[in-house]
C-alpha angles and dihedrals in degrees: 000000000000116000115262117245088222105268114140116217119254121215131195146155101053109193124173142161141244104025094191145014139188123255109277095017112156091013091295102324137053135186119249116196128193148151139222130193121228141193120196117169091200095052092223109115109154112164140040112208120200127176127179128203136186103250094218100046100021087225111156109248099182143348120204130187107191121187114235108219130193096024101103109134094011111126100184136017146096132295120207119221129200122183134172113227120206107230097179095108139026111265146128115237127202116203127194122201130192138151132224132206134218091277090053092249110155126223125224112282125249120204133205137171133224124193129205110194 
């Protein structure tokens, strides 16, 4: 890939659904889908980073680094997100989303919450 000129991506407009579920929904796990918008002057976004934390203890539950394919040269657009949420126990989950480019420059983070009641 071409070398980045040093512009970190910028993400915005996190939208996702559902925002909550009941304990045991989906037999213990449900799919949460979402989207973020991005701008990257260099057109070289490569990775979607997602981490989840228990909202009460702040313990990290998972960290994902997902390759973004088919975006080379694209300087603005949307990125779809699909996650599986564990519904086996009552908890509130915080998730943090960011993207990285080919020079490993990180975007701003976006944060959402998901509740299992």
